[in-house]
N, C-alpha and C positions, 0 to 999 in steps of 0.2 A: 504494500500500500504506500502510495506516495505521500510525502509530507506536504501540507499546504503552507504557502507563505501567508503572511498576515492579510494581504489583500484578497487572496483566494478564500481564506477562512471567513472573512467578513462578507464576501459575496455569497458564499454558501449559506451563512446564517440568514442573510436577507432573502434568499430563495426559499429556504425552509419556512421562514416566517410567512412569506407571501402564500406559499402553497397551503400551509396550515390554516391561515385566515380564510382563504378561498374555500377550503373544505368545510370549515365551520359555518360560513355564510351560505353554503349550499342547502342547508336544512336537512329534513328527514329523508329526502330521496337520495342524498349524497351527491358527490361531485364525480361525474363520469371521467374515468381515466383518460379516455380519448381526447376529451376537451382540455384536461390539464396538460396532456402531452402536446397537443396542438399549440397551446399558448406558450409553452416552454420551447417548443421546436422553433418558433419564430425568432427566438433569442439565441439559437445555436445549440440547444440541448439535443443530444442524440437519443435514440430509443434506449440504448444501453445505459446511458446516464440517467434517464428518466426511471427506468426499471430499478436501477441501483438506489436512487433516491427514495422512491416509493417503497421499495422493499425494506430499506432501513427504517422508514417511518412506521411501517407495519410491525417489523420485528421489535422495535423499541416501544411499541404500545402507544404511539402518538396518534395513529389512525387505524381504522379497521377497513379491510377490503371485503365487500360483499358483492359477489358477481363482478361486474365491471365498474362498480362505483366505490369511492372512498368515503368513509364516514368519520366524523370527529368523534374522539373518545372523550367522554365526560371525565373531568378531573375530580377525583375524590378529595373532599376537604378533610 
């Protein structure tokens, strides 16, 4: 795994934040993965990068994937 420089790390944090916010705002039907990928693809994100990002968000419990849609995970207080 490559080490990110500070600018890359900051960019990744911004991307993750935007993706999570989008999924949260999608509501109970969830955010379609194809739509999320299409939005990121216009900024140079490859399918492999998208799958890695979303896989990491699912594995870490930040989001759930049901079918082809991503859903926000409610944070326990």
